[in-house]
N, C-alpha and C positions, 0 to 999 in steps of 0.2 A: 516351578517356576510359576506364578500366574502373570498373563498376560495383561501390561500396566494399559494397554489402550486398545478398544476394540475399534479395529480397523473400519467396520461395516458400520458400527455408530459414528463413527467420524464421517465418514463420505455420507452417513443419512443426515446427518445434521447439517454438514455443509451445503449438502444438496436443497435443502428445507430454506435454509438461508439467502441460496442463489435464487429460489422461487419465490422467497418474502423480497427481495430486491428488484426483482422483477417485476411483481406484482405492483409494487409502489413506481415503479419506471412507468408500467401502461397507467395508474392513475395520474400520475403529473401530466403523460402525454395528453388524458382526457380532458383532465382542467384545461391545460392548454388551448386544447382544440374547443372549448367552450369558452373560455377567456376571448379567442380569437371571432368567435362567432356573435357573442354578444358584447365587443367592445365598446359600443356607445351607449349600453343598458349596463347591467348588474355584472358584466364580465371584470371590470375593474375590482370588486368586491372579494373577485375568488385569487387577486394576486397575492395576499400574504397568504393565504392556505398552500398554492402552488410553491411559494417559496417555502413554507415550513415544510411541505412534504419533501420538496428537494432538499432541503440540509438533513433532513431526519434519513432519507434515501443515501447522502455520503457519507451517513456515521454505521449506517447497515454495511455499505460499498467498504469501508474500514476493515470494519470485523473480518471480513469476506477474506480482503487483503494479507490481513494478520493470521487466517487460516493456512491461506496458500503460501505467506511467507515459510510457515514452518514446514510445509510441505517441501518448497524449493530447498531447503537446508538438507531435509534427506535424498532429495536428487541427487545435491552436492555431493553426499557422503558414499551415493551407491556410484557415482561416477568416480571417484576418488577412488575406492575401493579396485573398481574394474579394470582403473589404468593400473593400479598397483600389482594386479596379478597378470595383465597384460592375457595374451590370447593363449588358451586350454589346449594342448595338444593331449587329446584322449588317448592316442595309441602309443604316449608315452609317457603316461602319468606315472609318478613316482611317488612312493610314500612322503618323501623329503617335500616334494611341491606341494602335499596338502598340508604335511607340517607345518610349511613355510606361510600358506593361506591362514591356514588357523592362527598362527600368531600374529600374522597381521591384523588379522581380522579383531582381535581381541582390545585393541584401543577404539577401535569404532565402535565397538558393541557399546561400550561406555557412555561416547557422543551421541549414538545414536538412543540408548536408554533413557540420556538427559530430555532429547528432542521431543521424545514420545512421553515423556512426563509434560514438559511444557504444552502438547499438544491436547494432553487430557485437563491439562487447567484451563487452555483456553476456550475448551470444548463447554467444560462445565460453567466458566464465566459467559459463555454465549449461551448457553440452555438456561443460565437464570434471569440473565437481560432478556431474549426473545423467546423463549419456548413455548410458554401459552400462546403468543400470537403465530408460531411456526408449526406448530405438533400436529395440527390438522392437515397442512398441505402436503401434495405429492412432492417429494425431493426432484429438481431439474438440474438435470445431467449435463454439463456443458465440460468442453476441454479448458483445463487449467492454462491462460494465457503463459506464452513463454518467460521465463525469468527476465525482469526489466536490468535491462544494462546500465549500469552505473556510468554517468561521463566522466570521462578522463577530465584530473584538474588542470584546467589553462597553464600553458606554459609562461614562465615568467620572461619577460623582456630581456634582452642581454643589456648588461650594464655598462656603460663605458667607463672606463678609469675617469679620475678627474685630472684636470691638468694637460689632456692630450691634446694638440693644437689640432686644428682643424675647426669641427663645429662645434661653437661656443654659444650656449643659448642666456640668453640675458637673463639677468635676476628679477623673478616676479615678486612684484609689491605683496604683502599681506592685503586680504580684501577688508574692506574698512566695516567697521559694524554698522549696521541699520540704524539711522536716528530712531530715537525714540520721540514715542507721541502719546500726548497725556489725553487720558479717557475725556475728558471735556471737549478735544478738539475734534474725535471722532465724529462722525455725520450720523443723525439719529436714525432708527432701523425705519424702514420703510416695509409696509403691510401689502403683502400679496394681494392680488384681484382673484375672487373668484370665479 
Protein backbone atom coordinates (compact mmCIF):
# COMPACT_ATOMS: atom_id res chain seq x y z
CA UNK A 1 0.00 0.00 0.00
CA UNK A 2 1.39 3.39 -0.96
CA UNK A 3 1.91 5.94 1.74
CA UNK A 4 -0.87 8.54 1.80
CA UNK A 5 1.29 11.37 3.10
CA UNK A 6 5.03 11.90 2.93
CA UNK A 7 5.72 13.06 6.49
CA UNK A 8 9.05 14.60 5.48
CA UNK A 9 7.30 16.69 2.81
CA UNK A 10 4.66 17.69 5.40
CA UNK A 11 7.37 18.81 7.85
CA UNK A 12 9.16 20.74 5.10
CA UNK A 13 5.97 22.52 4.03
CA UNK A 14 5.08 23.38 7.63
CA UNK A 15 8.63 24.60 8.32
CA UNK A 16 8.62 26.82 5.24
CA UNK A 17 5.25 28.28 6.22
CA UNK A 18 6.57 29.04 9.70
CA UNK A 19 9.65 30.71 8.17
CA UNK A 20 7.38 32.71 5.84
CA UNK A 21 5.26 33.87 8.78
CA UNK A 22 8.41 34.76 10.71
CA UNK A 23 9.65 36.83 7.77
CA UNK A 24 6.31 38.67 7.59
CA UNK A 25 6.50 39.37 11.34
CA UNK A 26 10.00 40.77 10.97
CA UNK A 27 8.87 42.94 8.06
CA UNK A 28 6.00 44.31 10.16
CA UNK A 29 8.38 44.96 13.05
CA UNK A 30 10.67 46.92 10.73
CA UNK A 31 7.72 48.93 9.39
CA UNK A 32 6.59 49.77 12.92
CA UNK A 33 10.09 50.93 13.85
CA UNK A 34 10.20 53.07 10.72
CA UNK A 35 6.76 54.51 11.49
CA UNK A 36 7.90 55.41 15.01
CA UNK A 37 11.11 56.98 13.71
CA UNK A 38 9.33 59.04 11.07
CA UNK A 39 6.10 59.72 12.96
CA UNK A 40 5.96 63.39 12.01
CA UNK A 41 7.02 63.01 8.39
CA UNK A 42 6.37 59.99 6.14
CA UNK A 43 5.64 57.51 8.93
CA UNK A 44 1.88 57.87 8.68
CA UNK A 45 2.01 56.85 5.01
CA UNK A 46 3.39 53.44 6.07
CA UNK A 47 0.54 52.60 8.47
CA UNK A 48 -1.82 51.14 5.82
CA UNK A 49 1.00 48.96 4.48
CA UNK A 50 1.77 47.72 8.01
CA UNK A 51 -1.91 46.94 8.58
CA UNK A 52 -2.15 45.04 5.29
CA UNK A 53 0.96 42.98 6.09
CA UNK A 54 -0.38 42.30 9.59
CA UNK A 55 -3.69 41.05 8.23
CA UNK A 56 -1.88 38.89 5.69
CA UNK A 57 0.31 37.51 8.49
CA UNK A 58 -2.87 36.50 10.33
CA UNK A 59 -4.05 34.57 7.27
CA UNK A 60 -0.70 32.77 7.02
CA UNK A 61 -0.78 31.98 10.75
CA UNK A 62 -4.29 30.56 10.38
CA UNK A 63 -2.97 28.18 7.71
CA UNK A 64 -0.20 27.08 10.06
CA UNK A 65 -2.71 26.55 12.86
CA UNK A 66 -4.79 24.42 10.49
CA UNK A 67 -1.77 22.21 9.89
CA UNK A 68 -1.08 22.01 13.62
CA UNK A 69 -4.73 21.14 14.25
CA UNK A 70 -4.35 18.00 12.16
CA UNK A 71 -1.19 17.12 14.08
CA UNK A 72 -3.13 17.51 17.34
CA UNK A 73 -5.68 15.00 16.07
CA UNK A 74 -2.90 12.49 15.34
CA UNK A 75 -1.45 13.06 18.80
CA UNK A 76 -4.85 12.47 20.41
CA UNK A 77 -5.14 9.13 18.60
CA UNK A 78 -1.65 8.11 19.69
CA UNK A 79 -2.40 8.99 23.32
CA UNK A 80 -5.72 7.15 23.18
CA UNK A 81 -4.06 4.06 21.74
CA UNK A 82 -1.26 4.16 24.32
CA UNK A 83 -3.85 4.33 27.12
CA UNK A 84 -5.81 1.44 25.64
CA UNK A 85 -2.86 -0.95 25.59
CA UNK A 86 -1.46 0.18 28.93
CA UNK A 87 2.06 -0.62 30.04
CA UNK A 88 3.64 -3.50 28.16
CA UNK A 89 5.35 -6.14 30.26
CA UNK A 90 7.90 -7.55 27.81
CA UNK A 91 8.75 -10.48 30.10
CA UNK A 92 5.17 -11.76 30.06
CA UNK A 93 4.25 -10.81 26.50
CA UNK A 94 1.82 -13.34 25.06
CA UNK A 95 0.34 -14.00 21.66
CA UNK A 96 -3.09 -13.10 23.05
CA UNK A 97 -1.86 -9.66 24.12
CA UNK A 98 -0.33 -8.99 20.70
CA UNK A 99 -3.54 -10.14 19.00
CA UNK A 100 -5.63 -7.87 21.28
CA UNK A 101 -3.41 -4.88 20.48
CA UNK A 102 -3.71 -5.55 16.76
CA UNK A 103 -7.50 -5.80 17.02
CA UNK A 104 -7.65 -2.55 19.01
CA UNK A 105 -5.53 -0.77 16.43
CA UNK A 106 -7.78 -1.63 13.47
CA UNK A 107 -10.44 1.08 14.10
CA UNK A 108 -7.74 3.63 14.87
CA UNK A 109 -6.01 2.86 11.58
CA UNK A 110 -9.06 3.95 9.61
CA UNK A 111 -9.27 7.17 11.65
CA UNK A 112 -5.55 7.80 11.12
CA UNK A 113 -5.97 7.10 7.41
CA UNK A 114 -8.74 9.73 7.18
CA UNK A 115 -6.63 12.31 9.03
CA UNK A 116 -3.63 11.64 6.77
CA UNK A 117 -5.87 12.23 3.74
CA UNK A 118 -6.98 15.55 5.23
CA UNK A 119 -3.33 16.42 5.90
CA UNK A 120 -2.49 15.68 2.27
CA UNK A 121 -5.39 17.87 1.09
CA UNK A 122 -4.37 20.68 3.45
CA UNK A 123 -0.76 20.52 2.28
CA UNK A 124 -1.83 20.65 -1.37
CA UNK A 125 -4.09 23.63 -0.62
CA UNK A 126 -1.23 25.47 1.12
CA UNK A 127 1.22 24.65 -1.65
CA UNK A 128 -1.23 25.94 -4.24
CA UNK A 129 -1.65 29.18 -2.29
CA UNK A 130 1.87 29.86 -1.00
CA UNK A 131 4.43 27.59 -2.67
CA UNK A 132 5.78 30.17 -5.12
CA UNK A 133 6.53 32.46 -2.16
CA UNK A 134 7.99 29.85 0.20
CA UNK A 135 9.75 27.27 -1.99
CA UNK A 136 13.15 28.99 -1.73
CA UNK A 137 12.95 29.52 2.04
CA UNK A 138 14.79 27.38 4.55
CA UNK A 139 12.33 25.60 6.85
CA UNK A 140 12.13 27.02 10.35
CA UNK A 141 11.78 24.32 12.97
CA UNK A 142 9.83 25.32 16.05
CA UNK A 143 8.19 23.10 18.57
CA UNK A 144 4.46 23.01 18.14
CA UNK A 145 2.67 24.78 20.98
CA UNK A 146 0.57 22.60 23.28
CA UNK A 147 -2.95 21.90 22.16
CA UNK A 148 -5.21 24.79 23.17
CA UNK A 149 -7.55 23.90 25.99
CA UNK A 150 -11.15 24.71 25.24
CA UNK A 151 -12.71 26.82 28.00
CA UNK A 152 -15.39 25.07 29.99
CA UNK A 153 -18.93 26.24 29.42
CA UNK A 154 -20.05 28.67 32.12
CA UNK A 155 -22.33 27.06 34.68
CA UNK A 156 -25.91 28.21 34.61
CA UNK A 157 -27.07 29.99 37.77
CA UNK A 158 -29.46 28.06 39.95
CA UNK A 159 -33.08 28.82 39.27
CA UNK A 160 -35.31 29.20 42.27
CA UNK A 161 -38.82 27.87 41.94
CA UNK A 162 -41.43 30.54 41.48
CA UNK A 163 -43.75 31.35 44.33
CA UNK A 164 -41.20 30.59 47.05
CA UNK A 165 -41.47 33.02 49.93
CA UNK A 166 -38.43 34.99 50.90
CA UNK A 167 -36.77 37.11 48.23
CA UNK A 168 -39.24 38.58 45.79
CA UNK A 169 -38.01 40.53 42.81
CA UNK A 170 -40.08 43.41 41.49
CA UNK A 171 -41.54 43.05 38.03
CA UNK A 172 -39.32 44.77 35.46
CA UNK A 173 -41.08 47.04 33.00
CA UNK A 174 -40.19 46.54 29.34
CA UNK A 175 -37.79 49.15 27.98
CA UNK A 176 -39.47 52.02 26.18
CA UNK A 177 -38.62 52.37 22.49
CA UNK A 178 -36.34 55.21 21.52
CA UNK A 179 -38.15 58.26 20.14
CA UNK A 180 -38.16 58.57 16.38
CA UNK A 181 -36.10 61.44 14.95
CA UNK A 182 -36.90 62.99 11.61
CA UNK A 183 -34.06 63.36 9.12
CA UNK A 184 -34.79 67.06 8.75
CA UNK A 185 -34.36 67.58 12.50
CA UNK A 186 -30.87 66.04 12.53
CA UNK A 187 -27.97 68.48 12.89
CA UNK A 188 -26.00 69.41 9.80
CA UNK A 189 -22.68 67.57 9.30
CA UNK A 190 -19.59 69.38 10.48
CA UNK A 191 -16.42 69.45 8.43
CA UNK A 192 -13.26 68.48 10.27
CA UNK A 193 -10.38 70.90 10.30
CA UNK A 194 -7.19 69.58 8.73
